[in-house]
N, C-alpha and C positions, 0 to 999 in steps of 0.2 A: 970800645966795648960795643958789641952788637946787640940790638934790641930784639927780644922775642915778642912778636906781635900777638896781641890778644884777639879773640874771635871778633870782638866789636871793631877793632882797628882794621882787621882784614875786610870786614863788611864795608867800612868807610872807603877803603881803597877800591873795592869792587864797584861801589856806587859811583865814585868819581870816574873810574875807568869806563863804565857803561855810558854815563852821561857824555863824556868826552867823545866816545865813538859815535854817539848820536848827534854830535855837534853842539852840545851844551856844556856850560861850566857853571858850577854851583858856587854861590857865596858860602861863607861859613854857616850862616843861619839857614840858607837854602838846602844845604846838605843834611842838616839835622832834620828839617821839615820833611825832606824826601824819605829819610830812613824811618821817620815816624808815620809816614803815609798821609801827610797833611797837605801835600801839593795836589791840587785838583785837576791840573791839565792832563789831557789824554796821553801826551807823549811820555810823561813821567810815570803814569800808571802802567804803561807797557814795558818799562825797563825792568830788568832783574834787580833785586835788592830793594825795590820799592816797598816801604812799610815793613822791612825785615827787623827793625829794632823799635817796636812800638813803645816800649817803656824807657827809651833813651831820654834822659834829662838834658836840659840845655847845658848845664855845667859839665856833665859827663861827656857830652858830644864835643864841646869846645875844648875840653882838656885832651880828648883823644886827637882832635885836629892839631892842636899845638904840639903834641908828642910826635905825630907823623911829620909835621913840618920840621921840628927840631932834629929828628933823626934822618931827614932827607928823603922820606918816602913820598911826600907831597911838596909841591911848589905852589906859589901863588903869584898872581899878576894883579896889578892895580889898574882899575878902570876909572879914569877921572870923570867920565860921564855920570857914573853912579856913585862915585866916592866910596867904592867897595873893593875888597880883594876877592878874586875868584880863583878857584882851586883847579890844579891839573896834576897829573902823575909825573913823577921824575922817573928816570930810567930804573933806579933802585925800586921805586914803588911798583913799576910795571912787572917786575920779577916776582912780586909778592901777591899779585891779584888772585883771589880765590875763584874757583868755578862758581858760576851763578847758581843760586839756590833753586830748587824745584818749586814751581808755582803750586801753591796749595789750592785745591778746588774745594769749594764749599758745597756740601751736599744738602739737599732739602730733607728735612725730617719727614718721616712717614706719618707721624701723629701731628694733629693740629696744635699750634701753640696757644690758641684761644678759641672760644666758641661764644656765640651770642647767648645771653641768659634767656631762660624761658619764663 
């Protein structure tokens, strides 16, 4: 039975793909932090999919990662230096990677947000 991927799962694949291309691998918690925009390193902020799932909960994220591992879209490797598993795409996962989202630009408001009291 083939799995129909949800938008959230596609974004996870996209984030893993972009990080792998840049020479990085995420741990499970690292991927969730990346998608929530919680990683403060400059390299992470420059990648597509950074902060694209701000409301992602830890349980939701871990459940989505387990699903992608179970259906063969993601693979993991164990690193004994850190005692953690790190994620990379399988061939099946590479075929499902979405296009990177467009970066949203934040425009400055024309009106002041506050003024000094007189």
